[in-house]
GUGU-775660 format. One line per field, with one value per residue (C-alpha): x negated, y, z. Coordinates in Angstrom, 2 decimals, decimal comma, always signed. Each point is the difference from the previous one (the first is absolute). Layout:
! GUGU-775660
px <- c(X; ...)
py <- c(Y; ...)
pz <- c(Z; ...)
END
This chain:
! GUGU-775660
px <- c(-0,07; -1,08; -0,46; +2,68; -1,74; +1,41; -0,10; -2,63; -1,05; -2,61; -2,67; -2,09; +1,81; -3,10; -1,40; +3,26; -0,09; -3,70; +0,75; +2,87; -1,99; -2,91; +2,33; +1,64; -3,10; -0,04; +3,70; +0,10; -2,90; +1,79; +3,23; -1,58; +0,48; +3,78; +0,29; -1,62; +2,02; +3,17; -0,97; -0,66; +3,42; +1,72; -1,86; -2,41; -2,39; -1,41; -0,85; -0,23; -2,38; +0,63; +1,25; -0,73; -3,55; +0,49; +2,26; -0,09; +2,76; -0,47; +1,33; +1,74; +2,27; +3,54; -1,15; -2,34; +3,02; +2,04; -2,98; -0,49; +3,87; -0,33; -3,04; +1,00; +3,32; -1,58; -2,44; +2,60; +2,13; -2,88; -0,79; +3,59; -0,42; -3,04; +1,72; +2,62; -2,72; -1,92; +3,30; +0,59; -3,51; -1,99; -3,16; +0,24; +0,68; -3,21; -1,75; +0,98; -0,57; +3,58; +0,12; +2,43; +1,38; +0,33; +1,82; +2,35; +0,93; +0,49; +2,18; +3,41; +1,77; +0,20; +2,85; -2,56; -1,65; -2,34; -3,45; -0,98; +2,82; -2,64; -3,55; -2,94; -2,62; -3,36; -1,81; -2,85; -0,11; -2,96; -1,34; +2,14; +3,01; +1,85; -1,48; +2,09; -2,36; +2,48; +3,70; +1,32; +2,89; +1,09; +1,77; -2,75; -0,78; -0,02; +3,42; +0,84; -3,38; +0,19; +3,09; -1,20; -3,39; +1,46; +2,54; -2,80; -2,18; +2,89; +0,43; -3,64; -0,56; -2,86; +2,18; +2,99; -2,16; -1,24; +3,69; +0,87; -3,04; +0,40; +3,67; -0,78; +2,60; +0,06; +1,72; +1,19; -0,92; +2,02; +3,62; -0,21; -0,99; +3,23; +1,92; -1,35; +0,55; +3,64; -0,09; -1,25; +2,72; +2,71; -1,56; +0,47; +3,78; +0,19; +2,27; -0,04; -2,61; -3,09; -2,19; -3,62; -2,89; -3,62; -2,20; -3,70; -2,27; +0,20; -3,86; -0,91; -1,73; +3,10; +2,42; +0,36; +1,23; +2,76; +1,06; +0,11; +2,38; +2,26; +0,37; +0,78; +2,36; +1,76; +0,41; +1,48; +2,86; -1,20; -0,40; -3,74; -1,98; -3,84; -0,91; -2,73; +0,94; -0,92; +2,82; +2,66; +2,91; +2,86; +3,54; +3,19; -1,44; -1,62; -3,61; -0,24; -2,57; +0,12; +3,59; +1,15; +1,02; -1,78; +0,84; -2,98; -3,67; -2,70; -2,83; -3,53; -1,15; -2,32; +0,67; -3,41; +0,62; +3,42; -1,47; -2,67; +2,71; +2,79; +1,27; +0,38; +1,64; +1,92; +3,36; -0,88; -0,63; +2,91; +2,41; -1,25; +0,20; +3,64; +1,10; +0,73; -1,98; -1,27; -3,66; -2,11; -2,64; +1,02; -2,54; -0,28; -2,15; -2,84; +0,04; -1,52; -1,94; -3,13; -2,57; -0,14; +3,27; -2,19; -2,04; +3,39; +0,82; -3,28; +0,79; -1,53; +1,78; +3,02; -1,33; +1,56; +2,60; +2,78; -0,76; +1,56; -2,32; +0,77; -0,76; -3,37; -0,76; +0,85; -1,95; -3,13; +0,36; +0,59; -1,11; -3,81; -1,14; +0,67; -0,72; +0,20; -3,47; -0,38; -2,54; +1,50; -0,26; +2,10; +0,16; -2,23; +1,33; -0,76; +1,74; -3,15; +0,23; -2,66; -0,87; +1,46; -2,45; -3,38; +1,63; +1,24; -3,44; -1,51; +2,61; +0,49; -0,49; +3,20; +1,94; +1,96; +0,46; +3,27; +1,81; +3,36; +1,92; -1,34; +0,60; -1,66; -3,32; -0,73; -2,49; -0,58; -3,49; -1,16; -2,23; -2,02; -0,84; -2,59; -2,19; +0,60; -0,50; +2,53; +2,58; -0,70; +0,41; +3,30; +1,14; -0,83; +1,82; +2,98; +0,23; +1,38; +2,94; +2,24; -1,93; -0,04; -2,48; +1,13; -1,76; -1,25; +1,94; -1,60; +2,25; +0,00; -1,28; +1,34; -1,00; +2,02; -0,67; -0,21; +1,46; -2,65; -2,74; +1,35; +1,80; -3,31; +0,69; -0,94; +0,27; +2,71; +1,66; +3,73; +2,28; +3,20; +2,52; +3,54; +2,86; +2,29; +3,54; +1,69; -2,50; +0,19; -2,45; +1,34; -2,94; -3,69; -2,53; -3,35; -2,96; -3,48; -3,37; -3,71; -1,02; +1,16; +2,90; +2,91; +2,61; +1,36; -1,21; -3,72; +0,41; +1,13; +2,38; +3,42; +0,96; +3,35; +0,40; +1,13; +1,41; -0,75; +2,44; -0,97; -1,03)
py <- c(+0,01; +3,51; +2,54; +2,66; +3,14; +3,54; +1,62; +2,80; +2,63; -1,32; +2,12; -2,82; -3,14; -1,90; +0,77; -1,14; -3,25; -0,66; +0,47; -2,22; -2,72; +0,31; -0,62; -3,02; -1,17; -3,64; -0,65; +1,62; -2,28; -2,98; +1,01; +0,27; -3,55; +0,06; +3,53; -0,95; -3,23; +2,13; +2,26; -3,09; -1,56; +3,24; -0,12; +3,01; -1,68; +0,96; -2,90; -2,21; +2,17; +2,14; +3,53; +1,45; +0,38; +2,22; +0,37; +3,78; +1,83; +3,31; +3,09; +2,80; +2,68; +0,64; +3,28; -1,87; -2,00; +3,13; +1,63; -3,15; +0,00; +3,54; -0,09; -3,40; +1,32; +3,07; -2,29; -2,42; +2,74; +0,99; -3,59; -0,62; +2,93; -1,52; -3,29; +1,95; +1,76; -3,30; -1,57; +2,90; +0,96; -2,31; +2,13; -0,50; -3,74; -0,36; +2,03; -2,26; -3,19; -1,19; -3,04; -0,95; -2,74; +2,37; +2,38; -2,46; -1,03; +3,47; +1,29; -1,64; +1,85; -2,20; -0,09; +1,41; +2,73; +1,43; -0,94; +0,57; -1,75; -1,82; +1,23; +0,43; +2,71; -1,36; +2,43; +0,62; +2,24; +2,33; +3,12; +1,88; -1,85; -2,77; -0,56; -2,08; -1,98; -2,19; -0,48; -3,54; +0,68; -3,57; -1,69; +0,11; -3,00; +0,03; +0,92; -3,60; -0,46; +3,29; -1,05; -3,49; +1,45; +2,86; -2,24; -2,45; +2,82; +1,46; -3,36; -0,03; +1,21; +2,32; +1,80; +0,07; +1,81; +2,51; +0,73; +0,77; +2,08; +2,11; -0,06; -1,29; -1,28; -1,77; +0,41; -3,15; -0,53; -2,94; +1,06; +3,12; -2,08; -1,84; +3,17; +1,76; -3,15; +0,38; +3,68; -0,73; -2,48; +2,44; +2,89; -2,24; +0,06; -3,44; -0,77; -3,59; -1,71; -0,80; -3,09; +0,97; -1,62; +0,49; -0,94; -0,37; -2,93; -2,25; -0,77; +3,44; +0,76; +2,05; -2,88; -0,07; +3,59; -0,86; -2,72; +2,48; +2,32; -2,77; -1,26; +3,25; +1,16; -3,26; +0,50; +3,44; -1,74; +0,09; -2,99; +0,28; -2,13; -0,19; -1,20; -0,03; +2,23; -2,86; -2,03; +2,55; -0,62; +1,98; -1,46; +1,69; +3,53; -0,61; -0,62; -3,31; -1,13; -3,38; -0,42; +3,13; +3,18; +2,97; +3,70; +1,90; -0,69; +0,96; -0,08; -0,77; -1,26; +2,66; +1,19; -1,04; -3,51; +0,00; +0,91; -2,56; -2,74; +1,73; -3,00; -1,93; +2,82; +1,93; -0,92; +2,48; +2,78; -0,72; -0,29; +3,50; +1,46; -1,42; +1,46; -3,34; +0,78; +2,99; -0,42; +1,96; +1,22; +0,29; -0,47; +3,79; -0,02; -0,92; +3,56; +1,20; -3,11; +1,04; +1,92; +2,62; +1,18; +2,02; +1,48; +1,22; +1,61; +1,86; +1,39; -2,53; +0,00; +1,81; +3,01; +1,07; +2,65; -2,50; -0,30; +2,25; +2,01; -2,39; -3,02; +1,56; +0,71; -3,42; -1,68; +2,14; -0,87; -3,70; -1,41; -0,10; +1,38; -2,65; +0,00; -2,53; -0,99; +1,64; +2,05; +3,28; +3,19; +0,03; +2,05; -1,45; -0,08; +3,73; +1,03; +0,46; -1,37; -2,56; -2,86; -2,84; -2,79; +1,61; +1,81; -3,41; -1,49; +2,99; -0,15; -3,80; +0,02; +1,62; -2,08; -3,17; -1,72; -2,01; -1,98; +1,74; -3,28; -2,34; -0,69; -1,51; +1,99; -1,84; +1,70; +2,98; +1,61; +2,07; +2,76; +0,00; -3,70; -1,20; +2,01; +2,99; -2,09; -2,67; +2,75; +1,44; -3,39; -0,50; +3,44; -0,89; -3,25; +1,88; +2,23; -2,98; -0,51; +1,76; +1,08; +2,76; +1,94; +0,96; +2,27; -1,99; +0,25; -0,47; -2,24; +0,43; -3,16; -1,71; -2,77; -3,31; -2,90; -3,06; -3,24; -2,07; +1,72; -0,34; +3,39; +1,78; +3,53; +0,55; +3,30; -0,26; +2,16; +0,17; +0,22; +2,00; -1,02; +1,41; -2,02; +2,20; -0,98; +2,45; +2,76; -0,30; -1,78; -3,13; -1,35; -0,15; -2,77; +0,06; -2,16; -0,22; -0,30; -0,08; +1,41; +2,71; -1,91; -0,77; -2,44; -3,43; -1,53; +0,84; -1,37; +2,97; -0,99; +1,48; +1,65; +1,33; +3,78; +1,49; +3,51; +2,07; +2,67; +3,64; +2,25)
pz <- c(+0,04; -0,71; +2,69; +0,07; -0,81; -0,37; -3,40; -0,04; -2,45; -2,25; -1,64; -1,33; -0,67; -1,01; +3,41; +1,61; -1,95; +0,84; +3,64; +0,03; -2,00; +2,55; +2,89; -1,84; -1,86; +1,34; -0,29; -3,39; -1,16; +1,27; -1,78; -3,42; -1,26; +0,84; -1,38; -3,31; -0,16; +0,42; -2,97; -2,20; +1,00; -1,01; -3,37; +0,46; -2,33; -3,28; -2,31; +2,92; +2,03; +3,07; -0,87; +3,47; +1,31; +3,01; +3,03; -0,23; -1,96; -1,94; +1,83; -1,76; +1,38; -0,86; -1,42; -2,32; -1,14; -0,76; -1,82; -2,07; -0,78; -1,28; -2,15; -1,48; -0,90; -1,77; -1,84; -1,00; -1,52; -2,17; -0,85; -1,15; -2,47; -1,21; -0,78; -2,01; -1,93; -0,80; -1,13; -2,47; -1,16; -2,17; +0,63; +3,74; -0,56; -1,99; +2,70; +2,77; -2,08; +0,04; -2,13; -2,67; +2,19; +3,12; -1,94; -1,43; +3,50; +1,22; -2,79; +0,96; +2,53; +3,17; +2,51; +2,55; -2,12; +2,79; -0,86; +3,64; +1,76; +2,00; +0,20; +2,21; +0,19; +1,21; +2,13; +2,48; +3,04; -0,46; +1,64; -2,50; +0,91; -2,05; -3,49; -2,45; -2,23; -1,93; -0,77; +0,02; -2,30; -0,51; +2,99; +2,77; +2,22; +3,77; +1,55; +0,91; +1,58; +1,67; +2,11; +1,12; +0,95; +1,96; +1,74; +0,98; +1,38; +2,00; +1,86; +1,10; +3,56; -0,93; -2,53; +2,33; +2,38; -2,73; -1,02; +3,61; +0,56; -3,23; -0,86; -3,40; -2,29; -3,49; -3,29; -1,76; -3,47; -1,33; +0,89; -2,01; -3,09; +0,30; +0,72; -3,15; -2,20; +0,95; -0,62; -3,57; -0,42; +1,12; -1,98; -3,10; +0,53; +1,71; +2,91; +0,82; +2,36; -2,21; -0,21; +0,30; -2,04; +1,23; -2,91; -0,64; -1,01; +2,85; +0,00; +0,99; +3,45; +1,16; -0,25; +3,80; +0,06; -2,47; +2,36; +2,80; -1,93; -1,22; +3,51; +1,54; -2,71; +0,27; +3,81; -0,87; -1,88; -3,57; -2,35; -0,94; -2,52; -0,40; -3,56; -2,42; -3,03; -2,32; +1,35; -0,41; -2,44; -1,53; -0,03; -0,95; +0,24; +3,42; +1,09; +1,95; +2,42; +1,43; -1,13; +1,67; -2,14; +1,51; -0,11; +1,44; -0,93; +2,42; -2,54; +1,35; -3,37; -1,50; -3,58; -1,15; +1,34; -1,76; -3,23; +0,18; +0,16; -1,64; -1,87; +3,26; +1,98; -2,45; +1,64; +2,76; -2,48; -2,14; +2,83; +1,19; -3,46; -0,37; +3,26; +1,53; +3,19; +1,86; +0,01; +2,56; -0,95; -3,62; -2,53; -0,34; +3,13; -2,26; -1,29; +3,41; +1,19; -1,90; +2,00; -2,83; +1,49; +2,60; -2,96; -1,36; +3,39; -0,29; -3,46; -2,43; -3,32; +1,17; +2,04; +3,21; -1,14; +0,53; +3,76; +2,57; +2,34; +2,84; -2,01; -1,11; +3,62; +1,23; -2,86; +0,70; +3,80; -0,27; -3,33; -0,73; -3,22; -2,77; -3,62; -2,90; -1,27; -3,37; -1,88; +0,56; +1,95; +3,13; +3,19; +2,80; +3,61; +0,34; -3,13; -2,15; -3,63; -0,44; -2,41; +1,90; -0,74; +0,74; +2,94; +1,41; -0,29; +1,83; +2,76; +0,14; +3,84; +0,40; -2,56; -0,22; -3,41; -0,36; -2,71; -0,54; +0,06; +2,61; +3,61; +3,05; -0,49; -3,26; -2,21; +2,31; -0,15; +2,97; -1,28; +3,12; -0,30; -2,56; -2,21; -2,35; -3,08; +1,29; +0,47; -3,43; -1,54; +1,88; -1,29; -3,63; +0,26; +1,43; -3,05; -2,09; +2,33; +2,46; +3,12; +2,43; +2,17; +3,45; +2,53; +3,02; +3,16; +3,40; +2,15; +3,72; +1,70; +3,06; +2,32; -0,05; +2,14; -2,32; +1,06; -1,76; +1,95; +3,54; -0,06; -0,77; -1,51; -3,73; -1,72; -2,80; -2,40; -0,28; -2,91; +0,89; -2,67; +0,34; -1,70; -2,12; -0,83; -2,29; +1,00; +3,71; +2,42; +1,76; +1,90; -0,41; -0,97; +1,80; -1,35; +1,34; -1,70; +1,11; -3,40; -2,36; -1,63; +2,34; -1,19; +0,78; -3,46; +0,80; +3,53; +2,03; +2,88; +0,82; +3,34; +1,29; +0,30; +3,38; -0,18; +3,12; +1,12; -0,52; +2,85)
END
């Protein structure tokens, strides 16, 4: 049983956590096998490996949450207008590298037309505040994991004490996904209770999260089916999964993955194009999923006159300078016109080179790692494809006691990734990394977020 302690005003939650852990170190160490087993039983695994590496949550304030909600709503409004521009402007389509197949999927008007129905901005907390480095425009992973991890933490005596000491609270991430799937269904003019399909290839590392969501939404009273898109059929004007006609599709299959096997999965796309299902996200999410979207926000190809004063202010404050790799003159981060390629080589220590249409840290070149010639070679290779340069951010680092090392503290960087549903924030994903790239795919662990009351 936890000691009953009064809630006190907390100025440093990390020190509060450290003090509580020091008081409870022996019992916490003894509790770790059962704690980890409970996480595994609740499917907090990624590709069969443990998703959680530490017993410490990430702390944010309720003020941070409100701030994230505001700036993300401003950015999402600008991004939606970019999606409209891309859909209408062949020049911008070519600039972002939109393929013929991607455009073909985006053209039919879906029953859920919002290209950012579900999205996630990936950010770091820095000395200059939150900096958004990427937009996950396709349906982002993690909300199912987030709730089972948070619930498991809250049941641990150490975290129970932290909650009592700090007055911290949580924000669920999976119920809002269901709520907004239903909102998309109602917005499409539907009134009956829908059957929900969760679909992706069932050999992916995130299969356990799909199972979490299906279990929870089924417990909420909805018929939910998890099925591989290759096994879907169409019968009598309905999309059918495991013999069950479905109405709403929670699409976790990426557009690129759909196109790679289109002949095997086309029933999904054909049903969406025919208006037989409300698919969230629609294929139009691909219009924003490319990293070059942030270059457009900074004025590449389309300038900035279309942005409001407040949008320009928020972009400058929260989105690091980003430009498409091309042999051209562009404004540098200080607004001076420069020849991009030689300038990038000279300033590589402050730059990150990224493929525009990859995820999980694939293909990323850190300019401060390796030699100048290696960076110059990577830059030349990037000219033949769709790549972006982004100004380096300096994430704040925090100590986390790792379970695999006897709760010894290790310095980690933390991704702060707010989930957006129709332009508003509904929970935050936090991921850890010991290196410069923080994501689950490359081995970073996930932790719950506790929100502290404001003074």
